[in-house]
OpenMM code with the backbone's topology and positions (N, CA, C; nanometers):
from openmm import Vec3, app, unit

residues = "UNK UNK UNK UNK UNK UNK UNK UNK UNK UNK UNK UNK UNK UNK UNK UNK UNK UNK UNK UNK UNK UNK UNK UNK UNK UNK UNK UNK UNK UNK UNK UNK UNK UNK UNK UNK UNK UNK UNK UNK UNK UNK UNK UNK UNK UNK UNK UNK UNK UNK UNK UNK UNK UNK UNK UNK UNK UNK UNK UNK UNK UNK UNK UNK UNK UNK UNK UNK UNK UNK UNK UNK UNK UNK UNK UNK UNK UNK UNK UNK UNK UNK UNK UNK UNK UNK UNK UNK UNK UNK UNK UNK UNK UNK UNK UNK UNK UNK UNK UNK UNK UNK UNK UNK UNK UNK UNK UNK UNK UNK UNK UNK UNK UNK UNK UNK UNK UNK UNK UNK UNK UNK UNK UNK UNK UNK UNK UNK UNK UNK UNK UNK UNK UNK UNK UNK UNK UNK UNK UNK UNK UNK UNK UNK UNK".split()
positions = [
    Vec3(5.8109, 5.8389, 7.9016),
    Vec3(5.7675, 5.9177, 8.0042),
    Vec3(5.7453, 5.8840, 8.1535),
    Vec3(5.6306, 5.7528, 8.1471),
    Vec3(5.6266, 5.6845, 8.2334),
    Vec3(5.6740, 5.5885, 8.2795),
    Vec3(5.7997, 5.5879, 8.2670),
    Vec3(5.8735, 5.5015, 8.3474),
    Vec3(5.9556, 5.5402, 8.4051),
    Vec3(6.0127, 5.6952, 8.3778),
    Vec3(6.0777, 5.7806, 8.4851),
    Vec3(5.9964, 5.8405, 8.5718),
    Vec3(5.8492, 5.8188, 8.5787),
    Vec3(5.7307, 5.8826, 8.6519),
    Vec3(5.7182, 5.7616, 8.7915),
    Vec3(5.7298, 5.6394, 8.7196),
    Vec3(5.7104, 5.5368, 8.8613),
    Vec3(5.8839, 5.5202, 8.8986),
    Vec3(5.9800, 5.5218, 8.8376),
    Vec3(6.0815, 5.5285, 8.9006),
    Vec3(6.0991, 5.6364, 8.9899),
    Vec3(6.0562, 5.7638, 8.9399),
    Vec3(6.0565, 5.8718, 9.0989),
    Vec3(5.9652, 5.8271, 9.2030),
    Vec3(5.8514, 5.7788, 9.1614),
    Vec3(5.7950, 5.7798, 9.2467),
    Vec3(5.8362, 5.6269, 9.3693),
    Vec3(5.9034, 5.5545, 9.3165),
    Vec3(5.9541, 5.4272, 9.4109),
    Vec3(6.0430, 5.4923, 9.4650),
    Vec3(6.1510, 5.6071, 9.3998),
    Vec3(6.2837, 5.6072, 9.4879),
    Vec3(6.2145, 5.7299, 9.6110),
    Vec3(6.0687, 5.7664, 9.5325),
    Vec3(6.0601, 5.9075, 9.6791),
    Vec3(5.9940, 5.8122, 9.7568),
    Vec3(5.8923, 5.6994, 9.7389),
    Vec3(5.8685, 5.5925, 9.8774),
    Vec3(5.9514, 5.5403, 9.9289),
    Vec3(6.0797, 5.4696, 9.8886),
    Vec3(6.2073, 5.3914, 9.9364),
    Vec3(6.2641, 5.5146, 10.0367),
    Vec3(6.2901, 5.6602, 10.0049),
    Vec3(6.3417, 5.7491, 10.0595),
    Vec3(6.2354, 5.7756, 10.2301),
    Vec3(6.0700, 5.8141, 10.1694),
    Vec3(6.0040, 5.8062, 10.2885),
    Vec3(5.9949, 5.6831, 10.4038),
    Vec3(6.0339, 5.5648, 10.3499),
    Vec3(6.0159, 5.4705, 10.4371),
    Vec3(6.1327, 5.4368, 10.4815),
    Vec3(6.2376, 5.4757, 10.4370),
    Vec3(6.4084, 5.4924, 10.5089),
    Vec3(6.3891, 5.5707, 10.6539),
    Vec3(6.3191, 5.7406, 10.5923),
    Vec3(6.3439, 5.7998, 10.7007),
    Vec3(6.2299, 5.8150, 10.8152),
    Vec3(6.1164, 5.6747, 10.7827),
    Vec3(6.0180, 5.6924, 10.9081),
    Vec3(6.0890, 5.5362, 10.9608),
    Vec3(6.1212, 5.4393, 10.9291),
    Vec3(6.1558, 5.3046, 10.9630),
    Vec3(6.2912, 5.3687, 11.1197),
    Vec3(6.2062, 5.2972, 11.2182),
    Vec3(6.3074, 5.2958, 11.3318),
    Vec3(6.3611, 5.1561, 11.4265),
    Vec3(6.4790, 5.0973, 11.4233),
    Vec3(6.4838, 5.0175, 11.4582),
    Vec3(6.4864, 5.0595, 11.6271),
    Vec3(6.4197, 4.9198, 11.6084),
    Vec3(6.3510, 4.8949, 11.7660),
    Vec3(6.4571, 4.8711, 11.8819),
    Vec3(6.5411, 4.7705, 11.7880),
    Vec3(6.6722, 4.7373, 11.8917),
    Vec3(6.8086, 4.8345, 11.9233),
    Vec3(6.7518, 4.9607, 11.8282),
    Vec3(6.8428, 5.0484, 11.8576),
    Vec3(6.8400, 5.1441, 12.0229),
    Vec3(6.9501, 5.1146, 12.1417),
    Vec3(6.9189, 5.2148, 12.2594),
    Vec3(6.9573, 5.3247, 12.2387),
    Vec3(6.9138, 5.4301, 12.2996),
    Vec3(6.9756, 5.5774, 12.3200),
    Vec3(6.9938, 5.5571, 12.4324),
    Vec3(7.1149, 5.6373, 12.4007),
    Vec3(7.1602, 5.6512, 12.5724),
    Vec3(7.1047, 5.8090, 12.6423),
    Vec3(7.1173, 5.7987, 12.7616),
    Vec3(7.0274, 5.9618, 12.7670),
    Vec3(7.0979, 6.0231, 12.8455),
    Vec3(7.1384, 6.1619, 12.8226),
    Vec3(7.1622, 6.2819, 12.7942),
    Vec3(7.1963, 6.3522, 12.9672),
    Vec3(7.1614, 6.2651, 13.0451),
    Vec3(7.2223, 6.3492, 13.1955),
    Vec3(7.2453, 6.2063, 13.2229),
    Vec3(7.2888, 6.1666, 13.3871),
    Vec3(7.3323, 6.0679, 13.4273),
    Vec3(7.1944, 6.0571, 13.5014),
    Vec3(7.1845, 5.9085, 13.4919),
    Vec3(7.1380, 5.7984, 13.5333),
    Vec3(7.1587, 5.6285, 13.5768),
    Vec3(7.0350, 5.5706, 13.6339),
    Vec3(7.0628, 5.4337, 13.7159),
    Vec3(6.9158, 5.3314, 13.6696),
    Vec3(6.9332, 5.2388, 13.6346),
    Vec3(6.8203, 5.1987, 13.5732),
    Vec3(6.8341, 5.0352, 13.6840),
    Vec3(6.7550, 4.9740, 13.7099),
    Vec3(6.7238, 4.8237, 13.7472),
    Vec3(6.6735, 4.7465, 13.6070),
    Vec3(6.8173, 4.6806, 13.5637),
    Vec3(6.7406, 4.6253, 13.4491),
    Vec3(6.6655, 4.4814, 13.4091),
    Vec3(6.6658, 4.4077, 13.5686),
    Vec3(6.6622, 4.2983, 13.4971),
    Vec3(6.5636, 4.2099, 13.6473),
    Vec3(6.4351, 4.3560, 13.7052),
    Vec3(6.3230, 4.3383, 13.7864),
    Vec3(6.1975, 4.4429, 13.7134),
    Vec3(6.0898, 4.3871, 13.7558),
    Vec3(5.9839, 4.4497, 13.6913),
    Vec3(5.9002, 4.4659, 13.8404),
    Vec3(5.8187, 4.6002, 13.8439),
    Vec3(5.7299, 4.6422, 13.9383),
    Vec3(5.6325, 4.5189, 13.9884),
    Vec3(5.6133, 4.4899, 14.1072),
    Vec3(5.5324, 4.3535, 14.1669),
    Vec3(5.6165, 4.2306, 14.1945),
    Vec3(5.6904, 4.2301, 14.1378),
    Vec3(5.7476, 4.0866, 14.1169),
    Vec3(5.8205, 4.0658, 14.2720),
    Vec3(5.8169, 3.9277, 14.2554),
    Vec3(5.7898, 3.8408, 14.3881),
    Vec3(5.9843, 3.7626, 14.4528),
    Vec3(5.9861, 3.7917, 14.5011),
    Vec3(6.1663, 3.6726, 14.5928),
    Vec3(6.0782, 3.5675, 14.6606),
    Vec3(6.2051, 3.4750, 14.6188),
    Vec3(6.1847, 3.3876, 14.7256),
    Vec3(6.2202, 3.3588, 14.8836),
    Vec3(6.1295, 3.3640, 14.9338),
    Vec3(6.2259, 3.3572, 15.0762),
    Vec3(6.3708, 3.2750, 15.0782),
    Vec3(6.5096, 3.3149, 15.1760),
    Vec3(6.6236, 3.2323, 15.1998),
    Vec3(6.6736, 3.1751, 15.0357),
    Vec3(6.6051, 3.2549, 14.8657),
    Vec3(6.6514, 3.2259, 14.7827),
    Vec3(6.7411, 3.3006, 14.7431),
    Vec3(6.8676, 3.2567, 14.6746),
    Vec3(7.0105, 3.4050, 14.6624),
    Vec3(6.9262, 3.4839, 14.4934),
    Vec3(6.8997, 3.5937, 14.5002),
    Vec3(6.8835, 3.6865, 14.3603),
    Vec3(6.9857, 3.8003, 14.3616),
    Vec3(7.0228, 3.8004, 14.2040),
    Vec3(7.1138, 3.8747, 14.1379),
    Vec3(7.0559, 3.9743, 14.1224),
    Vec3(7.0203, 4.1129, 14.1256),
    Vec3(6.9990, 4.1815, 14.0753),
    Vec3(7.1054, 4.2739, 13.9912),
    Vec3(7.0492, 4.3171, 13.8446),
    Vec3(7.1130, 4.3750, 13.7449),
    Vec3(7.0425, 4.5348, 13.7814),
    Vec3(7.2067, 4.6296, 13.7352),
    Vec3(7.1485, 4.7236, 13.7019),
    Vec3(7.2855, 4.8352, 13.5839),
    Vec3(7.1943, 4.8918, 13.5055),
    Vec3(7.2962, 4.9928, 13.4420),
    Vec3(7.3160, 5.1256, 13.4864),
    Vec3(7.4532, 5.1986, 13.4634),
    Vec3(7.4557, 5.3195, 13.5170),
    Vec3(7.5205, 5.3846, 13.4116),
    Vec3(7.4588, 5.4917, 13.3838),
    Vec3(7.4808, 5.6151, 13.2388),
    Vec3(7.5227, 5.7004, 13.3296),
    Vec3(7.6828, 5.7523, 13.2696),
    Vec3(7.7367, 5.8892, 13.3265),
    Vec3(7.8013, 5.9743, 13.2036),
    Vec3(7.7083, 6.0581, 13.1167),
    Vec3(7.7867, 6.1471, 13.0167),
    Vec3(7.9161, 6.2050, 13.0345),
    Vec3(7.9442, 6.2619, 13.1691),
    Vec3(8.0686, 6.2624, 13.1664),
    Vec3(8.1464, 6.2960, 13.3338),
    Vec3(8.2510, 6.3475, 13.3586),
    Vec3(8.2615, 6.2643, 13.5738),
    Vec3(8.2627, 6.1708, 13.5982),
    Vec3(8.2324, 6.1582, 13.7231),
    Vec3(8.2821, 5.9854, 13.7776),
    Vec3(8.1567, 5.9826, 13.8820),
    Vec3(8.1761, 5.8572, 13.9164),
    Vec3(8.0306, 5.8199, 14.0281),
    Vec3(8.1121, 5.6855, 14.1375),
    Vec3(8.0306, 5.7077, 14.2422),
    Vec3(8.0714, 5.6142, 14.3332),
    Vec3(7.9909, 5.5661, 14.4153),
    Vec3(7.9987, 5.4399, 14.5116),
    Vec3(7.8666, 5.4732, 14.6047),
    Vec3(7.8021, 5.3851, 14.5431),
    Vec3(7.7718, 5.3307, 14.4632),
    Vec3(7.6669, 5.2400, 14.4045),
    Vec3(7.5979, 5.1927, 14.4720),
    Vec3(7.4798, 5.1623, 14.4971),
    Vec3(7.3806, 5.1172, 14.6036),
    Vec3(7.2888, 5.0351, 14.5806),
    Vec3(7.2163, 4.9335, 14.6374),
    Vec3(7.0630, 4.8885, 14.6000),
    Vec3(7.0140, 4.9117, 14.7375),
    Vec3(6.8887, 4.9823, 14.7282),
    Vec3(6.7900, 4.9714, 14.8821),
    Vec3(6.6916, 4.9212, 14.8773),
    Vec3(6.6653, 4.8565, 14.9342),
    Vec3(6.5592, 4.7647, 14.9351),
    Vec3(6.5077, 4.8459, 15.1183),
    Vec3(6.3729, 4.8807, 15.1105),
    Vec3(6.2666, 5.0008, 15.2129),
    Vec3(6.1633, 4.9240, 15.2218),
    Vec3(6.1561, 4.8566, 15.3176),
    Vec3(6.0468, 4.8082, 15.4000),
    Vec3(5.9280, 4.9236, 15.3762),
    Vec3(5.7909, 4.8345, 15.3979),
    Vec3(5.7089, 4.9536, 15.3466),
    Vec3(5.5654, 4.9626, 15.4791),
    Vec3(5.6203, 4.8275, 15.5420),
    Vec3(5.5687, 4.8187, 15.6917),
    Vec3(5.7031, 4.8259, 15.7866),
    Vec3(5.7106, 4.9177, 15.8727),
    Vec3(5.8398, 4.9524, 15.9762),
    Vec3(5.9134, 5.0075, 15.9471),
    Vec3(6.0468, 4.9769, 15.9824),
    Vec3(6.1343, 5.0460, 16.0058),
    Vec3(6.3023, 5.0262, 15.8575),
    Vec3(6.2521, 4.8499, 15.8718),
    Vec3(6.3658, 4.7875, 15.7888),
    Vec3(6.4494, 4.8671, 15.6297),
    Vec3(6.5756, 4.8861, 15.6888),
    Vec3(6.6125, 4.9256, 15.5099),
    Vec3(6.7662, 4.8310, 15.4654),
    Vec3(6.7063, 4.7900, 15.3671),
    Vec3(6.8758, 4.7058, 15.3420),
    Vec3(6.9472, 4.7482, 15.2722),
    Vec3(7.0432, 4.7706, 15.2583),
    Vec3(7.1347, 4.8476, 15.1448),
    Vec3(7.2399, 4.7615, 15.1224),
    Vec3(7.2943, 4.7110, 14.9756),
    Vec3(7.4200, 4.6790, 14.9431),
    Vec3(7.4646, 4.6655, 14.9010),
    Vec3(7.5870, 4.6845, 14.8360),
    Vec3(7.6353, 4.7403, 14.7349),
    Vec3(7.6056, 4.6451, 14.5861),
    Vec3(7.5855, 4.7589, 14.5443),
    Vec3(7.5969, 4.7440, 14.3633),
    Vec3(7.7462, 4.7545, 14.3293),
    Vec3(7.8298, 4.5989, 14.2796),
    Vec3(7.9505, 4.6244, 14.1870),
    Vec3(7.9237, 4.5668, 14.0671),
    Vec3(8.0417, 4.6121, 14.0095),
    Vec3(8.0878, 4.5969, 13.8401),
    Vec3(8.1890, 4.6214, 13.8276),
    Vec3(8.2407, 4.5649, 13.7064),
    Vec3(8.3996, 4.6614, 13.6211),
    Vec3(8.3727, 4.7944, 13.5919),
    Vec3(8.4730, 4.8979, 13.6203),
    Vec3(8.4715, 5.0320, 13.6223),
    Vec3(8.5686, 5.0308, 13.5175),
    Vec3(8.4772, 5.1394, 13.3991),
    Vec3(8.5408, 5.1136, 13.3049),
    Vec3(8.6912, 5.1783, 13.2867),
    Vec3(8.7346, 5.1206, 13.1826),
    Vec3(8.9260, 5.2064, 13.2135),
    Vec3(8.9122, 5.3469, 13.1023),
    Vec3(8.8650, 5.3081, 12.9792),
    Vec3(8.8954, 5.4040, 12.8538),
    Vec3(8.8008, 5.5109, 12.9324),
    Vec3(8.8358, 5.6380, 12.9029),
    Vec3(8.7356, 5.7833, 12.9224),
    Vec3(8.6196, 5.7514, 12.8455),
    Vec3(8.6123, 5.7164, 12.7676),
    Vec3(8.5491, 5.6651, 12.6710),
    Vec3(8.3786, 5.6276, 12.6765),
    Vec3(8.3941, 5.5075, 12.7916),
    Vec3(8.3272, 5.4325, 12.8105),
    Vec3(8.2316, 5.4866, 12.9274),
    Vec3(8.0784, 5.5533, 12.8233),
    Vec3(8.0012, 5.5947, 12.9443),
    Vec3(7.8864, 5.4832, 13.0503),
    Vec3(7.8810, 5.3782, 13.0158),
    Vec3(7.7787, 5.2490, 13.0706),
    Vec3(7.8378, 5.1662, 13.1161),
    Vec3(7.7678, 5.1814, 13.2275),
    Vec3(7.8576, 5.0466, 13.3558),
    Vec3(7.7695, 4.9731, 13.4096),
    Vec3(7.7861, 4.8160, 13.3801),
    Vec3(7.7239, 4.7444, 13.4128),
    Vec3(7.7161, 4.6905, 13.5439),
    Vec3(7.6859, 4.6946, 13.6451),
    Vec3(7.6482, 4.6431, 13.8174),
    Vec3(7.5668, 4.5096, 13.8609),
    Vec3(7.5856, 4.5014, 13.9528),
    Vec3(7.5048, 4.3883, 13.9812),
    Vec3(7.5196, 4.3849, 14.1560),
    Vec3(7.3926, 4.2755, 14.1846),
    Vec3(7.4682, 4.2622, 14.3390),
    Vec3(7.3648, 4.1633, 14.4092),
    Vec3(7.4227, 4.0860, 14.5359),
    Vec3(7.2929, 3.9556, 14.5356),
    Vec3(7.2637, 3.9653, 14.6314),
    Vec3(7.0934, 3.9386, 14.6699),
    Vec3(7.0860, 3.9521, 14.7946),
    Vec3(6.9690, 3.8709, 14.8406),
    Vec3(6.9124, 3.8198, 14.9399),
    Vec3(6.8837, 3.6592, 14.9846),
    Vec3(6.7706, 3.7268, 15.0992),
    Vec3(6.6568, 3.7401, 15.0346),
    Vec3(6.5445, 3.8077, 15.1636),
    Vec3(6.5348, 3.6918, 15.2619),
    Vec3(6.5462, 3.7507, 15.3700),
    Vec3(6.5288, 3.6939, 15.4920),
    Vec3(6.3936, 3.6806, 15.5808),
    Vec3(6.3207, 3.8073, 15.5253),
    Vec3(6.2005, 3.8192, 15.5938),
    Vec3(6.0637, 3.8584, 15.4895),
    Vec3(5.9743, 3.7805, 15.5274),
    Vec3(5.8615, 3.8058, 15.4332),
    Vec3(5.7730, 3.9523, 15.4049),
    Vec3(5.7819, 4.0238, 15.3400),
    Vec3(5.6788, 4.1729, 15.3272),
    Vec3(5.6983, 4.2299, 15.1975),
    Vec3(5.6641, 4.3293, 15.1918),
    Vec3(5.6388, 4.3985, 15.0405),
    Vec3(5.7400, 4.5297, 15.1163),
    Vec3(5.8627, 4.5432, 14.9803),
    Vec3(5.9749, 4.7099, 15.0127),
    Vec3(5.9389, 4.7283, 14.8548),
    Vec3(6.0170, 4.8524, 14.8846),
    Vec3(6.0293, 4.9577, 14.7479),
    Vec3(6.1530, 4.9920, 14.7620),
    Vec3(6.2068, 4.9449, 14.6112),
    Vec3(6.3401, 4.8773, 14.5963),
    Vec3(6.3828, 5.0331, 14.4685),
    Vec3(6.5298, 5.0426, 14.5438),
    Vec3(6.5598, 5.1079, 14.3947),
    Vec3(6.7039, 5.1391, 14.3864),
    Vec3(6.7668, 5.1607, 14.2733),
    Vec3(6.9448, 5.2006, 14.3268),
    Vec3(6.9517, 5.3098, 14.2941),
    Vec3(7.1251, 5.3497, 14.3604),
    Vec3(7.1635, 5.4786, 14.3682),
    Vec3(7.2861, 5.5235, 14.3388),
    Vec3(7.3121, 5.6460, 14.3156),
    Vec3(7.4868, 5.6328, 14.2843),
    Vec3(7.5467, 5.7613, 14.3338),
    Vec3(7.6391, 5.8246, 14.3983),
    Vec3(7.7563, 5.9475, 14.3746),
    Vec3(7.7433, 5.9715, 14.2778),
    Vec3(7.7383, 6.0990, 14.2146),
    Vec3(7.7894, 6.1586, 14.0640),
    Vec3(7.8236, 6.2590, 14.0814),
    Vec3(7.9508, 6.3192, 14.0242),
    Vec3(8.0382, 6.4176, 14.0664),
    Vec3(8.0589, 6.4383, 13.8958),
    Vec3(8.0371, 6.5722, 13.8351),
    Vec3(8.0755, 6.6166, 13.7307),
    Vec3(7.9858, 6.7981, 13.6866),
    Vec3(8.0160, 6.8314, 13.5925),
    Vec3(8.0214, 6.9479, 13.5667),
    Vec3(7.9944, 7.0351, 13.6871),
    Vec3(8.1552, 6.9938, 13.7529),
    Vec3(8.1313, 7.1223, 13.8930),
    Vec3(7.9666, 7.1066, 13.9839),
    Vec3(7.9186, 6.9746, 14.0006),
    Vec3(7.8071, 6.9641, 14.0678),
    Vec3(7.8463, 6.8249, 14.1082),
    Vec3(7.7766, 6.8044, 14.2264),
    Vec3(7.7592, 6.6565, 14.2943),
    Vec3(7.6300, 6.6156, 14.2894),
    Vec3(7.5739, 6.5393, 14.2895),
    Vec3(7.4085, 6.4475, 14.3122),
    Vec3(7.4443, 6.2710, 14.3232),
    Vec3(7.3324, 6.3114, 14.3901),
    Vec3(7.3007, 6.1280, 14.4300),
    Vec3(7.1736, 6.1045, 14.3131),
    Vec3(7.1861, 6.0208, 14.1936),
    Vec3(7.1222, 5.9748, 14.1198),
    Vec3(7.0496, 5.8361, 14.1334),
    Vec3(6.9297, 5.8601, 14.1341),
    Vec3(6.8439, 5.7388, 14.2243),
    Vec3(6.7491, 5.7305, 14.0934),
    Vec3(6.7138, 5.5589, 14.1000),
    Vec3(6.6501, 5.5162, 13.9566),
    Vec3(6.5068, 5.5119, 14.0041),
    Vec3(6.4213, 5.4798, 13.8893),
    Vec3(6.2759, 5.4893, 13.9560),
    Vec3(6.2097, 5.3929, 14.0950),
    Vec3(6.0995, 5.4114, 14.1325),
    Vec3(6.1288, 5.3472, 14.2389),
    Vec3(6.0369, 5.1755, 14.1959),
    Vec3(6.0656, 5.0682, 14.2569),
    Vec3(5.9577, 4.9460, 14.2055),
    Vec3(5.9287, 4.8790, 14.3602),
    Vec3(5.7952, 4.8200, 14.3361),
    Vec3(5.7108, 4.7804, 14.4566),
    Vec3(5.7693, 4.5795, 14.4206),
    Vec3(5.8542, 4.5678, 14.5174),
    Vec3(5.8443, 4.4019, 14.5277),
    Vec3(5.8213, 4.3474, 14.6441),
    Vec3(5.7987, 4.2350, 14.6697),
    Vec3(5.7720, 4.1355, 14.7603),
    Vec3(5.8167, 4.0295, 14.8427),
    Vec3(5.8248, 3.9825, 14.9106),
    Vec3(5.9376, 3.8256, 14.9437),
    Vec3(5.8281, 3.7936, 14.9844),
    Vec3(5.8445, 3.6680, 15.0086),
    Vec3(5.7657, 3.5140, 15.0663),
    Vec3(5.7845, 3.3661, 15.0134),
    Vec3(5.7835, 3.2860, 15.1442),
    Vec3(5.7532, 3.1267, 15.1106),
    Vec3(5.6602, 3.1391, 14.9946),
    Vec3(5.6823, 3.0162, 14.9185),
    Vec3(5.5829, 2.9524, 14.8117),
    Vec3(5.5828, 2.8005, 14.8334),
    Vec3(5.4861, 2.7703, 14.8404),
    Vec3(5.4177, 2.6215, 14.8609),
    Vec3(5.4710, 2.5375, 14.7658),
    Vec3(5.5132, 2.3948, 14.7554),
    Vec3(5.5876, 2.3474, 14.6258),
    Vec3(5.4557, 2.2579, 14.5589),
    Vec3(5.4171, 2.3339, 14.4389),
    Vec3(5.3466, 2.2015, 14.3516),
    Vec3(5.3392, 2.1006, 14.3423),
    Vec3(5.2193, 2.0301, 14.3717),
    Vec3(5.2256, 1.8620, 14.3604),
    Vec3(5.1299, 1.8164, 14.2183),
] * unit.nanometer
topology = app.Topology()
chain = topology.addChain("A")
for resn in residues:
    res = topology.addResidue(resn, chain)
    for name in ("N", "CA", "C"):
        topology.addAtom(name, app.Element.getBySymbol(name[0]), res)
């Protein structure tokens, strides 16, 4: 009798553990169209006159996208730099995630607000989808001795 009790407790514990465990590597897909810059962090520094590739992931639940851009806006002054985000457009109708990138070369020191955006049309609606804004900077760095 105790044997059956131990087996039922073990089964119940396994069931609870399996239902509570979550795979941290599992990516969830958003329910609405969005875009995210994936390889730049808030506060990141870029080196002057050095090429940098910025990557973004675009998600569309249905509909179509166009005019994907990366926008650098100077925090002081009027300067705004806009660069096209390019990548492979999915050929299959079922593909909803698009990986894009843009290459930039900062020419002037300063701080910028950076975001990615695209035009979205779907569900009989049109809108501009914008990523979270990141604060970045560019400058010259002295070599270490």
